[in-house]
C-alpha positions in Angstrom: 15.2 19.1 5.7 12.7 18.0 3.0 12.9 17.6 -0.8 10.9 20.8 -1.1 13.7 22.6 0.7 16.1 21.1 -1.9 13.9 22.2 -4.8 13.8 25.8 -3.4 17.5 25.9 -2.7 18.3 24.6 -6.3 15.9 27.0 -7.9 13.6 24.2 -9.2 10.6 25.8 -7.6 9.5 29.3 -6.5 6.6 31.0 -4.7 6.4 28.2 -2.1 6.3 29.3 1.5 7.5 32.7 2.7 11.1 32.2 3.8 14.4 31.6 2.1 16.3 28.3 2.3 20.1 28.1 2.8 21.6 24.7 2.2 25.2 23.8 1.2 25.5 23.6 -2.5 27.3 20.2 -2.3 24.3 18.7 -0.4 21.9 20.1 -2.9 23.9 18.7 -5.9 24.0 15.2 -4.3 20.3 15.1 -3.5 19.3 16.4 -6.9 21.6 13.8 -8.6 20.1 11.0 -6.4 16.6 12.1 -7.3 17.3 12.1 -11.0 18.9 8.7 -10.9 16.0 7.2 -8.9 13.5 8.6 -11.3 15.4 7.4 -14.3 15.8 3.9 -12.9 12.1 3.8 -12.1 11.1 4.7 -15.6 13.4 2.0 -17.0 11.7 -0.6 -14.8 8.3 0.5 -16.2 9.4 0.4 -19.8 9.1 -2.9 -21.9 12.0 -2.1 -24.3 14.8 0.4 -24.8 12.8 2.7 -27.1 12.3 6.3 -25.8 8.8 7.1 -24.5 7.1 10.3 -23.3 7.0 10.8 -19.6 4.2 12.9 -18.1 5.1 14.4 -14.7 2.2 15.3 -12.4 1.6 16.1 -8.8 3.4 18.3 -6.4 6.5 16.1 -6.4 7.2 16.8 -10.1 8.9 20.1 -9.1 11.9 17.9 -8.1 12.8 17.2 -11.7 15.2 19.7 -13.3 13.9 20.3 -16.8 17.2 21.9 -17.9 19.0 18.6 -17.3 16.2 16.0 -17.6 15.9 13.5 -20.4 14.0 14.2 -23.7 10.3 13.4 -23.7 9.5 14.8 -20.2 6.2 16.7 -20.1 4.8 18.7 -17.2 1.3 19.9 -18.1 -0.4 23.1 -16.9 -1.9 22.8 -13.4 0.3 19.8 -12.7 0.3 20.5 -9.0 -3.4 19.6 -8.6 -3.8 17.0 -11.3 -4.0 14.2 -8.6 -7.0 15.8 -7.1 -8.6 16.4 -10.5 -7.9 12.8 -11.5 -9.5 11.5 -8.3 -12.6 13.5 -9.1 -12.8 12.2 -12.6 -11.9 8.6 -11.8 -13.9 5.7 -13.1 -15.1 2.6 -11.4 -13.5 -0.7 -12.4 -14.4 -4.3 -11.7 -12.5 -7.5 -12.4 -14.0 -11.0 -12.5 -11.9 -14.2 -12.6 -13.4 -17.6 -13.3 -12.4 -21.1 -14.4 -14.9 -22.4 -16.9 -15.1 -24.9 -19.8 -14.8 -23.2 -23.3 -15.3 -25.6 -26.2 -13.2 -25.1 -29.3 -15.1 -23.2 -32.0 -14.5 -26.0 -34.4 -16.8 -28.3 -32.3 -20.0 -26.1 -32.4 -19.2 -23.0 -34.4 -18.4 -21.1 -31.1 -21.9 -21.3 -29.7 -21.0 -22.6 -26.3 -18.1 -20.3 -25.9 -20.3 -17.3 -26.8 -22.9 -18.2 -24.2 -20.4 -18.8 -21.5 -18.5 -15.5 -22.2 -21.8 -13.6 -22.4 -22.7 -14.9 -19.0 -19.4 -13.8 -17.5 -19.7 -10.4 -19.1 -23.1 -9.9 -17.6 -21.8 -10.9 -14.2 -19.0 -8.3 -14.3 -21.5 -5.7 -15.4 -23.8 -6.5 -12.5 -20.8 -6.2 -10.1 -20.1 -2.7 -11.6 -23.7 -1.6 -10.9 -23.4 -2.8 -7.4 -20.3 -0.7 -6.9 -22.2 2.4 -8.0 -21.7 2.5 -11.7 -24.0 4.4 -14.2 -25.3 1.4 -16.3 -25.1 3.2 -19.6 -21.4 3.8 -19.3 -20.2 0.2 -18.5 -17.8 -1.1 -21.1 -15.5 -4.2 -21.2 -11.8 -3.1 -21.6 -10.0 -6.5 -21.2 -10.7 -10.2 -21.5 -8.1 -13.0 -21.1 -8.7 -16.6 -21.9 -5.9 -18.9 -20.7 -6.2 -22.6 -21.3 -5.3 -24.7 -18.2 -3.5 -27.8 -19.4 -3.2 -29.4 -16.0 -7.0 -29.8 -15.5 -8.0 -33.4 -16.4 -10.8 -33.6 -18.9 -12.9 -30.9 -20.4 -11.6 -27.6 -21.8 -10.9 -25.6 -18.7 -9.9 -22.0 -19.2 -9.0 -19.2 -16.8 -11.1 -16.2 -17.9 -10.3 -12.8 -16.6 -12.6 -9.9 -17.5 -12.2 -6.2 -16.6 -14.8 -3.5 -17.0 -14.8 0.2 -16.3 -17.6 2.8 -16.0 -18.5 6.2 -14.7 -19.6 6.8 -11.1 -23.3 7.4 -10.5 -23.3 10.1 -7.8 -26.9 9.5 -6.9 -26.2 5.9 -6.0 -23.1 7.1 -4.0 -25.2 9.6 -1.9 -27.8 6.9 -1.2 -25.2 4.4 -0.3 -23.4 6.9 1.9 -26.5 7.7 3.9 -27.2 4.0 4.5 -23.6 3.4 5.5 -23.7 6.3 8.0 -26.9 5.0 9.6 -25.4 1.5 9.9 -22.2 2.8 11.4 -24.2 4.8 14.0 -26.1 1.7 15.1 -22.9 -0.3 15.2 -21.1 2.3 17.3 -23.9 2.3 19.8 -23.8 -1.5 20.4 -20.0 -2.1 20.2 -17.6 -1.6 23.0 -14.0 -0.5 22.5 -11.4 -3.2 22.9 -10.0 -3.3 26.4 -6.4 -3.8 25.2 -4.6 -3.6 21.9 -1.8 -6.0 21.4 1.3 -4.4 19.9 2.6 -5.9 16.7 5.4 -8.4 17.2 8.6 -8.1 15.2 11.3 -10.8 14.7 14.9 -10.0 14.1 16.2 -12.5 11.5 19.8 -11.4 11.2 22.8 -13.2 12.6 20.8 -16.2 13.6 22.7 -19.4 14.8 21.5 -22.9 14.0 20.0 -24.9 16.9 21.0 -28.5 17.6 19.6 -31.0 20.0 21.6 -33.2 22.3 22.3 -35.7 19.5 23.6 -33.0 17.1 20.5 -33.0 15.0 19.8 -29.6 13.4 16.4 -28.3 14.5 14.9 -26.1 11.7 12.8 -23.1 12.8 11.0 -20.2 10.8 14.1 -18.1 10.5 16.1 -21.1 9.1 13.3 -21.5 6.5 13.7 -17.8 5.5 17.5 -18.3 5.1 17.2 -21.5 3.1 14.3 -20.2 0.9 16.6 -17.4 -0.2 19.6 -19.6 -0.7 17.9 -22.3 -2.8 16.8 -19.6 -5.3 20.4 -18.5 -5.6 21.4 -22.1 -6.2 18.5 -22.4 -8.7 20.5 -20.3 -11.2 17.4 -18.7 -12.6 15.4 -21.9 -12.7 14.2 -24.6 -10.4 10.7 -23.1 -9.9 9.6 -20.4 -7.5 10.1 -21.2 -3.8 7.6 -18.8 -2.2 4.7 -21.1 -2.0 6.8 -24.0 -0.7 8.3 -21.6 1.9 4.8 -20.7 3.1 3.9 -24.4 3.4 7.0 -25.0 5.5 6.2 -22.1 7.8 2.6 -23.3 8.2 3.6 -26.8 9.1 6.1 -25.5 11.7 3.1 -24.0 13.5 2.0 -27.5 14.2 3.6 -28.7 17.4 3.5 -32.3 16.3 5.6 -31.6 13.2 9.4 -31.1 13.4 11.9 -30.4 10.7 15.2 -32.1 11.5 18.4 -32.3 9.5 21.5 -34.6 9.9 24.8 -34.6 8.1 25.4 -37.4 5.6 28.1 -38.9 7.9 25.4 -39.7 10.5 23.7 -42.3 8.3 24.2 -45.9 9.0 25.9 -47.6 6.0 23.3 -50.3 5.5 20.3 -50.0 7.8 19.3 -46.5 6.7 17.2 -46.2 3.5 17.1 -42.7 2.1 14.4 -41.4 -0.3 15.4 -38.9 -3.0 12.4 -36.7 -3.7 11.4 -33.7 -5.7 9.0 -32.2 -8.3 9.2 -32.5 -12.1 7.5 -30.3 -14.6 7.2 -26.7 -15.9 7.9 -24.1 -13.2 5.3 -21.7 -14.7 2.5 -24.2 -13.7 3.3 -23.6 -10.0 2.0 -20.0 -10.3 -1.4 -21.3 -11.5 -1.8 -24.6 -9.6 -0.6 -25.3 -6.0 0.4 -28.9 -5.2 -1.8 -31.0 -2.9 1.2 -31.6 -0.6 0.9 -35.3 -0.8 2.5 -36.0 -4.2 6.0 -37.0 -2.9 4.5 -38.7 0.2 2.4 -41.0 -2.0 5.3 -41.7 -4.3 7.4 -42.7 -1.3 4.6 -45.0 -0.1 4.5 -46.7 -3.5 8.3 -47.3 -3.4 8.1 -48.6 0.2 5.3 -51.1 -0.8 7.3 -52.2 -3.9 10.5 -52.8 -1.9 8.8 -54.0 1.3 11.1 -51.6 3.3 10.5 -48.4 5.2 12.2 -45.1 4.3 14.1 -43.7 7.3 15.4 -40.4 5.9 14.9 -38.1 2.8 16.7 -35.5 0.8 15.9 -33.5 -2.4 17.2 -34.5 -5.7 18.2 -30.9 -6.4 18.9 -28.0 -4.1 17.8 -25.3 -6.6 14.4 -23.5 -6.3 11.3 -25.0 -4.7 12.8 -28.5 -4.6 15.5 -27.3 -2.2 12.7 -26.9 0.5 10.6 -29.9 -0.5 12.7 -32.3 1.6 12.0 -30.4 4.8 8.3 -30.4 4.1 8.2 -34.1 3.2 10.4 -35.0 6.2 8.2 -33.2 8.6 5.0 -34.7 7.2 6.5 -38.2 7.3 8.2 -37.7 10.6 11.7 -38.6 9.4 14.9 -36.6 9.4 16.4 -34.9 6.3 19.9 -35.3 5.1 22.1 -32.3 4.3 22.8 -33.2 0.7 21.3 -33.4 -2.8 22.2 -34.8 -6.2 23.3 -31.6 -8.0 24.3 -28.8 -5.7 22.1 -26.6 -7.8 19.4 -26.9 -10.4 19.7 -28.6 -13.8 17.0 -29.2 -16.4 17.3 -33.0 -16.8 17.3 -36.2 -14.7 20.5 -37.6 -16.3 22.3 -34.6 -14.8 21.9 -36.0 -11.2 25.1 -37.4 -9.7 23.8 -41.0 -9.1 22.8 -41.4 -12.7 26.1 -39.7 -13.9 28.0 -42.4 -12.0 25.9 -45.2 -13.4 23.5 -45.8 -10.5 20.3 -47.8 -11.2 17.4 -45.6 -12.3 14.6 -47.8 -10.9 12.4 -48.1 -9.0 11.1 -44.6 -9.6 7.6 -43.4 -8.9 5.7 -40.3 -10.0 2.4 -39.0 -8.5 0.1 -36.2 -9.7 -2.0 -33.7 -7.7 -5.0 -36.2 -7.6 -2.9 -38.9 -5.9 -2.5 -41.1 -9.1 0.9 -42.9 -9.0 2.9 -44.5 -11.8 5.7 -46.9 -10.8 8.6 -47.6 -13.1 10.7 -50.8 -12.5 13.7 -52.3 -14.2 11.6 -54.4 -16.5 10.1 -51.2 -17.9 13.0 -48.7 -17.9 16.5 -49.6 -19.0 18.5 -46.4 -18.6 18.3 -42.8 -17.5 17.7 -41.4 -21.0 14.6 -43.6 -21.3 13.5 -42.6 -17.8 13.9 -38.9 -18.7 11.8 -39.3 -21.9 9.1 -41.5 -20.3 8.7 -39.3 -17.2 8.6 -36.1 -19.1 5.8 -37.4 -21.4 3.9 -38.7 -18.4 4.4 -35.4 -16.6 2.8 -33.6 -19.5 -0.3 -35.8 -19.2 -0.4 -35.1 -15.5 -0.6 -31.4 -16.1 3.1 -30.5 -16.3 3.6 -31.2 -12.6 4.3 -34.4 -10.6 6.0 -35.4 -7.4 8.9 -37.9 -7.7 10.5 -40.5 -5.5 13.7 -41.7 -7.2 15.6 -44.9 -6.4 16.3 -45.0 -2.6 19.9 -45.1 -1.4 21.6 -46.8 1.5 23.7 -44.7 3.9 26.8 -46.0 2.2 25.5 -45.0 -1.2 24.6 -41.5 -0.1 28.3 -40.9 0.8 29.2 -41.7 -2.9 26.2 -40.5 -4.9 25.4 -37.1 -3.3 26.6 -33.6 -3.0 27.3 -33.0 0.7 26.3 -29.9 2.7 24.2 -28.4 0.0 21.4 -27.5 2.4 24.0 -25.8 4.6 25.2 -23.9 1.6 21.7 -22.5 1.0 21.4 -21.6 4.7 24.8 -19.7 4.6 23.7 -17.7 1.5 20.4 -16.7 3.2 22.2 -15.8 6.5 24.6 -13.6 4.5 21.8 -11.7 2.8 19.7 -11.1 5.9 22.6 -10.2 8.2 24.1 -7.5 6.0 22.2 -4.3 5.5 25.0 -2.9 3.4 26.9 -4.8 0.7 24.5 -7.7 1.0 25.2 -8.9 -2.5 29.0 -9.0 -1.9 28.3 -10.9 1.3 26.2 -13.4 -0.5 28.9 -13.9 -3.2 31.5 -14.5 -0.5 29.3 -16.9 1.4 28.9 -19.0 -1.7 32.7 -19.0 -2.3 32.2 -17.0 -5.5 32.5 -13.5 -6.9 30.4 -10.8 -8.7 30.7 -10.7 -12.5 28.8 -7.4 -12.8 28.1 -5.1 -9.9 25.6 -2.7 -11.6 24.1 -3.8 -14.9 20.9 -2.8 -16.8 18.8 -5.4 -18.6 18.4 -4.1 -22.1 16.7 -7.1 -23.7 15.2 -10.5 -23.0 14.4 -13.2 -25.6 12.5 -16.4 -24.6 11.2 -19.3 -26.6 10.2 -22.9 -25.9 12.0 -25.8 -27.5 11.9 -29.6 -26.7 10.0 -28.9 -23.5 12.5 -26.4 -22.2 12.5 -22.6 -21.8 15.4 -21.2 -23.7 16.7 -17.8 -24.6 19.1 -15.1 -23.5 19.3 -11.9 -21.4 21.3 -8.9 -22.6 22.8 -6.7 -19.8 24.6 -3.4 -20.4 27.4 -2.7 -17.9 28.4 0.7 -16.6 31.4 0.6 -18.9 29.1 0.2 -21.9 29.9 -3.4 -22.6 27.1 -5.9 -23.4 27.0 -9.1 -21.3 24.8 -11.9 -22.6 23.4 -14.7 -20.3 22.2 -17.8 -22.2 19.7 -20.0 -20.4 17.9 -23.3 -20.8 15.5 -23.3 -17.8 18.7 -22.3 -15.8 21.4 -19.8 -16.7 24.1 -21.6 -18.7 26.7 -19.2 -20.0 27.8 -15.6 -19.4 29.6 -14.0 -22.4 30.9 -10.8 -23.9 30.1 -11.6 -27.6 32.2 -14.7 -28.1 34.3 -14.4 -24.9 32.8 -16.7 -22.3 33.6 -15.5 -18.8 31.4 -18.1 -16.8 29.7 -21.3 -17.8 28.1 -24.5 -16.4 28.5 -26.3 -14.2 29.4 -23.2 -12.2 26.4 -21.3 -10.9 25.3 -18.1 -12.6 22.6 -16.1 -10.9 21.1 -12.6 -11.4 20.0 -10.6 -8.4 18.3 -7.2 -8.1 20.8 -4.6 -7.2 18.6 -2.7 -4.8 17.1 -5.7 -2.9 19.6 -8.5 -3.5 16.6 -10.8 -4.4 17.3 -13.4 -7.1 15.7 -13.1 -10.5 14.5 -16.1 -12.4 14.6 -16.5 -16.2 10.9 -16.0 -16.2 10.7 -12.8 -14.2 13.8 -10.9 -15.4 12.7 -8.1 -17.8 13.9 -4.9 -19.5 15.1 -2.2 -17.2 16.0 -4.4 -14.2 19.2 -3.2 -12.5 21.1 -6.4 -11.7 24.3 -7.8 -10.3 25.5 -11.1 -11.7 26.9 -13.7 -9.4 29.1 -16.6 -10.2 29.6 -19.4 -7.6 31.8 -22.5 -8.0 30.2 -25.8 -8.7 30.7 -28.6 -6.1 33.9 -30.7 -6.7 31.8 -33.8 -7.5 30.2 -32.0 -10.4 33.4 -30.9 -12.2 35.0 -34.3 -12.6 35.8 -35.6 -16.1 32.8 -38.0 -15.9 30.4 -35.3 -14.6 31.4 -32.8 -17.3 30.2 -35.3 -19.9 26.6 -34.6 -18.6 26.7 -31.1 -17.1 29.5 -29.3 -19.0 28.9 -26.5 -21.6 29.4 -29.0 -24.5 26.2 -30.8 -23.5 24.3 -27.6 -24.2 25.9 -26.9 -27.6 28.9 -24.7 -26.7 32.4 -25.3 -28.0 34.1 -24.2 -24.8 36.3 -26.1 -22.5 35.4 -25.8 -18.8 38.2 -24.3 -16.8 38.3 -26.0 -13.4 40.7 -23.3 -12.2 38.5 -20.3 -13.2 37.3 -19.9 -9.6 38.9 -20.7 -6.2 37.4 -24.0 -5.1 37.1 -25.0 -1.4 35.1 -27.8 0.2 31.6 -26.7 1.1 31.3 -26.3 4.9 28.3 -27.5 6.8 26.5 -25.8 9.7 28.0 -28.4 12.0 31.5 -27.4 10.9 30.9 -23.8 11.7 28.6 -23.9 14.7 28.1 -27.3 16.3 31.7 -28.2 16.9 32.4 -24.8 18.4 29.3 -24.8 20.6 30.1 -28.3 21.9 33.8 -27.6 22.5 
């Protein structure tokens, strides 16, 4: 049965084929309803706001839309069935050119250098159009973007993106086609067919169990990375920076037989002989989309700390488990050939350094080292920095000068101090979230919520508005979500999601974790990528117990972010976060 059969059975189309179609009316109604909902949701995803827009339906598939019940503004032009073929025949050639160049401010030379540089790039994209078969007289520039790159040292570097379109010169196409056919004939005469074609390999990543060595060390593999990469974005609460590129780096380093990613529980640390580095990246998450790290920033920062202390680091863990930083410890540990510890300082992502557990509990803030992409390090010691507020201000200003991105090594901890100043089992929590998502084809979002000991605030909401602005170095704003019942839920954020509220009724707030996920895929949405039309579910997971104490709430409670709302410790069931050793190792060794 095809959708064409459905269209014929429902009377949406006629004069197709030469036989009648008999399908149960209940099946026809369900399929037509599903098609209508799918098209409506797709249109919502394409729109930039809630205002109505005209929708032009073309191609043979447009017969599936019932015009008697469709939304206003639907247009189906004459000869709609063949418009794709007509469009292909009338199509234009396009060419895009992307370059990074110096563009001087017009105030320096009246715009002369900028004009010369842009004219050169325009000429380049025009030449590329001609090489692709364009008629020279029809080439026109339709778009030009000039984006300043603040992270490039010196000069006035800009990312310039130009797009040109033009008509196809059929005489060039015929000549090119003849030459191509001749070349193909010669190549076919000289080349032999491959003797064997290797079938594509597939890997099943559901229901995976952790692997431990004879000492109980958790050995990380590629599937574990997929699980953790998903989980850390959930724990990022809409912030923390995208994890995709860091995940790729982890997968690449795992292909090196000499590099191993190993994880131990905090209880395995020796109280005094182990020295643990706390690492991560600081800066604007948006920069990671434009500039990849060198991969050595945190390593060089650790080296500077080791030199200053005249001691060697034996293990590492990430300062926050949210976003890209949640994977950074595995990458650094493998490159430095040391084990990672299953913990962090937040159990999630927060925007400021003073919201890390060691600093909340009064731990020393020095020595701390920051390193940029070029390997330049800055070390801060106790004679320079007196408290965490000063460290936050100084590092953020330095980070801006480094291009809004720098690798950190914060004050190392002994094994005994890790027990007191860290959130235990946070890497395991990320793993369990990923395992739940990939192991459940149906009800994946519900499975993720249960794996995180939380619940779903909204099952099926539609984003009806997003407002963003930058203030004091942070991305702030709110997301408006319309529920199926017609209520409007607002999510306020400052880098990370802070509060979920119906008008003035707050139903979830920090330090509990609030995360938006796409309803169809279960993939988390960041505060930078969520947009109008997204169909979302909203998850709320409980914060770790160490982050909801009276002392911790002074730094991470909603009052810190300007809300006059008392955090309710009993708003969610709170259970100790289990580790992979609790669930798998003890059972396998029993």
